[in-house]
C-alpha positions as CSV (number, residue, x, y, z in Angstrom):
1,M,48.2,-31.3,19.4
2,K,45.6,-28.5,20.0
3,F,45.1,-26.0,17.3
4,S,42.3,-24.3,15.3
5,I,42.8,-23.9,11.5
6,F,41.6,-21.6,8.8
7,Q,42.3,-21.9,5.1
8,D,40.8,-20.3,2.0
9,S,41.8,-19.3,-1.5
10,R,39.9,-16.9,-3.7
11,V,40.3,-15.9,-7.3
12,G,40.3,-12.1,-6.6
13,G,40.1,-10.1,-9.8
14,R,41.8,-12.7,-12.0
15,T,40.1,-15.1,-14.4
16,Y,41.2,-18.2,-12.6
17,N,43.1,-19.2,-9.4
18,Q,46.7,-20.3,-9.6
19,D,47.2,-20.5,-5.9
20,R,47.1,-23.9,-4.1
21,I,46.9,-24.5,-0.3
22,G,46.6,-27.5,2.0
23,H,47.2,-28.9,5.4
24,W,47.7,-32.5,6.6
25,Y,48.2,-33.9,10.1
26,T,48.7,-36.9,12.3
27,R,48.4,-37.2,16.0
28,D,51.8,-35.6,16.5
29,S,52.7,-33.6,13.4
30,L,51.1,-31.0,11.1
31,L,52.1,-29.8,7.7
32,L,51.0,-26.4,6.2
33,V,51.7,-25.6,2.6
34,L,50.9,-22.7,0.3
35,A,52.1,-22.3,-3.4
36,D,51.5,-19.4,-5.7
37,G,51.6,-20.4,-9.3
38,M,53.3,-17.7,-11.3
39,G,51.2,-16.0,-13.9
40,G,54.2,-14.8,-16.0
41,H,54.6,-18.3,-17.3
42,I,52.3,-21.0,-18.6
43,M,50.4,-23.3,-16.3
44,G,51.4,-21.7,-13.0
45,E,48.5,-23.5,-11.4
46,V,50.1,-26.8,-12.5
47,A,53.4,-26.0,-10.8
48,A,51.5,-25.0,-7.6
49,Q,49.5,-28.2,-7.6
50,I,52.6,-30.3,-8.1
51,A,54.2,-28.5,-5.2
52,V,51.3,-29.1,-2.8
53,D,50.9,-32.8,-4.0
54,T,54.6,-33.5,-3.6
55,L,54.7,-32.3,0.0
56,A,51.5,-34.0,0.9
57,Q,52.7,-37.3,-0.5
58,S,56.0,-37.0,1.3
59,F,54.3,-36.1,4.6
60,Q,51.8,-39.0,4.3
61,K,54.7,-41.4,3.7
62,E,57.0,-40.1,6.4
63,A,54.8,-38.9,9.3
64,L,54.2,-42.1,11.2
65,T,53.2,-40.4,13.4
66,R,56.0,-37.8,13.4
67,I,58.5,-36.5,10.9
68,P,61.8,-37.9,12.1
69,D,63.8,-34.9,10.8
70,P,61.7,-31.8,9.8
71,D,64.8,-30.0,8.6
72,R,65.7,-32.6,6.2
73,F,62.1,-33.3,5.2
74,L,61.5,-29.7,4.1
75,F,64.9,-29.4,2.3
76,N,64.4,-32.6,0.4
77,S,60.7,-31.8,-0.4
78,V,61.6,-28.4,-2.0
79,L,64.1,-30.1,-4.3
80,A,61.6,-32.8,-5.1
81,V,59.0,-30.2,-6.1
82,H,61.5,-28.6,-8.5
83,S,62.4,-32.0,-10.0
84,A,58.8,-33.0,-10.4
85,I,58.0,-29.8,-12.3
86,D,61.0,-30.5,-14.5
87,D,59.7,-34.0,-15.2
88,H,56.2,-32.7,-16.0
89,T,57.6,-30.2,-18.4
90,K,59.6,-32.7,-20.3
91,T,57.0,-35.5,-20.2
92,H,54.3,-33.1,-21.7
93,K,56.8,-31.4,-24.0
94,L,55.8,-27.9,-22.7
95,P,57.3,-24.9,-24.4
96,D,58.3,-23.4,-21.1
97,Y,58.6,-24.4,-17.4
98,P,55.6,-23.8,-15.1
99,R,56.8,-22.0,-12.0
100,T,55.6,-21.4,-8.5
101,T,56.5,-19.9,-5.2
102,L,56.3,-22.0,-2.0
103,V,56.1,-21.6,1.7
104,A,55.9,-24.7,3.9
105,C,55.8,-25.4,7.7
106,I,56.0,-28.5,9.9
107,I,54.6,-28.2,13.4
108,Q,55.4,-30.9,16.0
109,D,56.8,-31.1,19.6
110,G,55.6,-27.6,20.3
111,H,57.9,-26.2,17.6
112,M,57.6,-25.1,14.0
113,W,60.1,-25.5,11.2
114,W,59.7,-23.6,7.9
115,T,61.3,-22.7,4.6
116,H,60.2,-20.8,1.5
117,V,61.1,-20.0,-2.1
118,G,59.8,-16.7,-3.7
119,D,57.5,-14.1,-2.1
120,S,54.9,-16.2,-0.4
121,R,55.2,-15.4,3.3
122,L,55.0,-16.9,6.8
123,Y,54.0,-14.7,9.7
124,L,54.1,-15.4,13.4
125,V,51.6,-13.4,15.4
126,R,52.4,-13.4,19.1
127,R,51.4,-11.2,22.1
128,G,50.2,-8.3,20.0
129,S,53.0,-8.3,17.5
130,V,53.2,-9.6,13.9
131,H,56.6,-10.9,12.7
132,A,57.4,-11.8,9.1
133,R,59.6,-14.9,9.4
134,T,60.4,-15.1,5.7
135,R,62.3,-12.7,3.5
136,D,61.0,-12.2,0.0
137,H,63.2,-13.5,-2.8
138,S,62.5,-10.4,-5.0
139,R,64.4,-7.8,-6.8
140,V,62.8,-4.9,-4.8
141,Q,63.7,-6.6,-1.5
142,Q,67.3,-7.0,-2.7
143,L,67.4,-3.3,-3.6
144,I,66.0,-2.4,-0.1
145,D,68.6,-4.6,1.5
146,E,71.3,-2.8,-0.4
147,G,70.0,0.6,0.7
148,R,69.3,1.6,-2.9
149,I,65.6,2.2,-2.5
150,R,63.2,2.9,0.3
151,E,60.3,0.6,1.2
152,E,57.7,3.3,0.3
153,S,59.0,3.4,-3.3
154,V,58.3,-0.3,-4.0
155,G,54.9,0.2,-5.4
156,S,56.1,2.3,-8.3
157,H,59.4,0.6,-8.9
158,P,59.9,-0.7,-12.4
159,E,61.3,-4.0,-11.1
160,R,58.5,-4.6,-8.5
161,N,57.2,-7.7,-10.4
162,M,60.5,-9.6,-10.5
163,L,61.3,-12.6,-8.4
164,L,64.8,-13.8,-8.0
165,H,64.0,-17.4,-7.0
166,C,61.1,-19.8,-7.7
167,L,60.5,-23.5,-8.2
168,G,60.5,-24.6,-11.8
169,G,62.8,-23.5,-14.6
170,A,66.2,-24.3,-15.9
171,H,68.1,-23.3,-12.7
172,T,68.4,-25.1,-9.4
173,P,66.4,-23.1,-6.8
174,H,67.9,-21.4,-3.9
175,V,66.6,-23.3,-0.8
176,E,66.6,-21.3,2.4
177,P,68.1,-23.1,5.5
178,T,65.2,-24.4,7.5
179,S,64.4,-22.2,10.5
180,K,62.9,-23.3,13.8
181,A,61.0,-21.6,16.6
182,R,59.1,-22.7,19.7
183,L,55.4,-22.0,19.8
184,A,53.5,-20.4,22.7
185,K,49.9,-20.7,23.5
186,D,47.7,-18.4,21.4
187,D,50.3,-17.9,18.7
188,I,49.0,-17.6,15.2
189,V,51.1,-19.1,12.3
190,L,49.9,-17.7,9.0
191,L,51.1,-18.6,5.5
192,C,49.9,-16.4,2.7
193,S,50.3,-15.4,-0.9
194,D,51.2,-11.9,-2.1
195,G,47.6,-11.4,-3.1
196,F,46.8,-11.4,0.7
197,W,49.8,-9.6,2.2
198,G,50.2,-7.1,-0.6
199,P,47.1,-5.0,-0.1
200,L,47.0,-5.1,3.7
201,T,48.8,-3.0,6.3
202,Q,50.3,-4.6,9.4
203,R,47.8,-2.6,11.5
204,Q,44.9,-4.1,9.7
205,L,46.3,-7.6,9.9
206,L,47.2,-7.5,13.5
207,G,44.2,-5.6,14.8
208,T,41.7,-8.0,13.2
209,L,43.5,-11.1,14.3
210,M,43.9,-9.9,17.9
211,Q,40.3,-8.8,18.1
212,K,38.6,-11.8,16.5
213,G,40.9,-14.7,16.4
214,I,41.9,-16.7,13.3
215,L,38.6,-18.4,12.6
216,N,36.6,-15.1,12.5
217,A,39.3,-12.8,11.3
218,G,40.3,-15.0,8.4
219,P,37.3,-14.4,6.2
220,E,37.2,-10.7,7.0
221,L,40.9,-10.2,6.1
222,M,40.4,-12.2,2.9
223,A,37.5,-9.9,1.9
224,L,39.5,-6.8,2.8
225,A,42.5,-7.9,0.7
226,E,40.2,-8.4,-2.2
227,S,38.6,-5.0,-1.7
228,R,41.8,-3.1,-1.4
229,G,43.4,-5.1,-4.3
230,G,40.8,-3.6,-6.6
231,P,39.6,-4.9,-10.0
232,G,43.0,-6.5,-10.8
233,C,43.4,-8.1,-7.4
234,D,45.7,-11.1,-7.4
235,N,44.5,-14.5,-6.1
236,V,44.2,-14.3,-2.3
237,S,45.2,-17.4,-0.3
238,V,45.8,-18.1,3.4
239,V,46.4,-21.2,5.5
240,A,46.8,-20.4,9.2
241,I,46.5,-22.0,12.7
242,G,45.8,-20.7,16.1
243,W,48.1,-22.7,18.5
244,G,46.3,-24.0,21.6
245,E,49.0,-25.6,23.7
246,D,51.2,-24.2,26.4
247,E,54.9,-24.1,25.7
248,V,56.5,-27.6,26.1
249,S,60.1,-28.5,27.0
250,V,61.7,-30.8,24.4
251,A,65.3,-31.9,24.5
252,P,67.2,-30.1,21.7
253,A,68.1,-32.2,18.7
254,A,71.7,-33.0,18.2
255,K,71.6,-31.4,14.8
256,A,69.1,-28.5,15.3
257,P,68.4,-26.2,12.3
258,V,69.5,-22.6,12.6
259,T,66.8,-20.2,13.7
260,V,66.8,-16.8,11.9
261,P,65.4,-13.6,13.4
262,S,62.1,-12.2,12.4
263,Y,62.1,-9.4,9.8
264,D,60.2,-6.2,10.0
265,L,58.7,-6.4,6.5
266,P,55.9,-4.2,5.4
267,T,52.6,-5.9,4.5
268,N,51.5,-3.2,2.1
269,L,53.9,-3.8,-0.8
270,Q,52.4,-4.1,-4.3
271,D,52.1,-7.2,-6.4
272,V,55.4,-9.0,-6.9
273,N,54.3,-12.0,-9.0
274,A,56.3,-12.1,-12.2
275,T,59.7,-13.7,-12.6
276,N,63.3,-13.0,-13.5
277,P,63.4,-12.7,-17.3
278,D,66.8,-14.5,-17.2
279,M,64.8,-17.7,-16.3
280,S,63.0,-18.0,-19.6
281,Q,64.9,-20.8,-21.3
282,A,62.4,-23.5,-22.4
283,Y,64.6,-26.6,-22.6
284,M,67.9,-27.9,-21.2
285,S,70.7,-29.3,-23.2
286,D,72.4,-32.5,-22.1
287,Q,75.3,-30.5,-20.7
288,E,72.8,-28.3,-18.7
289,I,71.0,-31.3,-17.4
290,E,74.3,-32.7,-16.1
291,R,75.2,-29.3,-14.6
292,A,71.8,-29.1,-12.9
293,I,72.2,-32.6,-11.4
294,A,75.7,-31.6,-10.2
295,D,74.2,-28.5,-8.6
296,L,71.6,-30.6,-6.8
297,K,74.2,-33.0,-5.5
298,S,76.4,-30.1,-4.4
299,A,73.4,-28.5,-2.6
300,L,72.7,-31.7,-0.7
301,K,76.3,-32.0,0.3
302,R,76.4,-28.4,1.6
303,H,73.2,-28.9,3.5
304,E,74.5,-32.1,5.2
305,A,77.9,-30.4,5.9
306,G,76.1,-27.5,7.5
307,K,74.2,-29.8,9.9
308,K,77.4,-31.4,11.3
């Protein structure tokens, strides 16, 4: 594989950094991960660290030297993160669940597979265009989809800080079907937290990347996001690659994941980093634990059925 990589995470205007990022690779496979620990609950940085560690450990175990099934790997890893956060909460008798968003991407065979939970995003920059390939799991995005508010009103909307899905908490997370796309030479794949995409416009993002490339543009865009975010700027995190290979022809897998279209999402939305207040329960009863386990089993069955 031929690629250049940039990653950085800055505290911004906060007292400490709750974001976690990482990348791992073998000769034939690459994993990119970004988790944004949620400040509306205790120990968001712990949840984010658990997320990154869980995916890294799974990748190091399975990528010999490729991930046999990237679709299944990402789906199972997301559920494993949620379970690990639950175990940590119970083991340490925490008064509430740590929570985090997550966006993760596997790159191999000239393709990328990705999934996400929350409002951390994945962008694909190609031939002078920037495409958001994830759709925020947020209340304001839901209202936009329903036609009840316009995008320009997001910054002042009273529910702008509410996420509908996250990892950690008493409820089984909503796991997006894994998406897949072929990569072309000079593509940029960029994973970022809302502290990065929130303050920037698409024109700023695209113009700087096209003019300077990811290695030189990365630090400049990080600094610009911090500056535009002001004194209360959220943590700012990015992990991104510049792809250096020509398109390759690979026989399609018998059970290929569904590819979703790109979304024309604005990059200048305001901070959307708190959570759904309905997800505030601290402990689960025996009945709720049994129901959560049943939900996980049901999710796995639906996922397997959808691949047939």
